[in-house]
C-alpha positions, 0 to 999 in steps of 0.5 A: 286793868293793872294786869294789863299795863303789868303785861305792857311794861314787862313787853316794852323791857324785855323788846328794849333789852332786845334791842340792847343786845342787838345794838339799836338802842343807845343808853349812852347818849353817843350816836353814829351814823349807818357807817359807823363814824362819829357824829357831831353829837359825840365828838364834843366838837360842833361848827356852826355852820356844821359843814366845817366838820367835814373840811381836810385841814392844812390841804391845799384843795377846795372844799365846801367851805372855800372861798369863791374864786372872783375870776378875771383879772382879781387879785388878793385873799379872801377867808372863811371860818365857822362863825361859832365853834362849842367844846367840850375840853376834857371829853373821853374821846380825847377830842382837841379843839379845831379853828378851820380857816379856808383861804382864796388867794391871787397874787401877782407874781411880782408881789409874791417874789418879794413878800414875806410868808403868808401870816395870820393875825388874831385879836382877842375881843376880850382882852384885845391881845393881837396873835400873829403866826405865820403859815408854815411847815416844820420850823421854815418852810412857808405852806403856801403852794408852789405856783403850777408854772414857775415864774421866769428868771427875768424879773421883767417877765413877771409883769401881769403874771398871778397864781394862787389857790385854795388853803385850808388850815387848823388855826391851832396848828399855827398859834396857841390861843387863850382857853375859855370861851371867846371871840376872835377875829382872824385876818390873813395877810400875804403879797402886801394884801389883806383878807377879809376879817372874821369872826369866831365865837369859841364856847367851851362847855 
């Protein structure tokens, strides 16, 4: 019996060595998918819901996380963000924290004509400190995309016309938030309108 167990252990040891050599036995604790891309556990950055990991940030494309267009003559701003982000700072891969904010907005031309740039407002629930930033490119240009149809030169012709679309931002590209675990309330204002408020819990492990 003892001899049989030794043979079995020797066989398993040899099998594992062969799998390591072939890349089929990962002893490092990291994991990859079939295409060799990093998985969530390896990235040191996890989102809940996990679908937020697939958002193309700083883009104007509709994503799986984008708010739905209510349709009709609706005007307003709707935002989505992860409920929870787990982050491992100082990780060996150099992965940085990101906070995706997905937006759908529809505003009247008249209101956009006289509006300040789209602004994000964040409140830290630990301290009640409030942070504001403009979603913009470089130092001056707002990120809000140009309307599909240029507005007419005559302001009176703007009545009843509207434009909007999808936006996907990494909040941390536009403002610096305090480090450590915390919960933040996030809202967006633009063209005289205010979005819904979303809460994002950031957990540093």
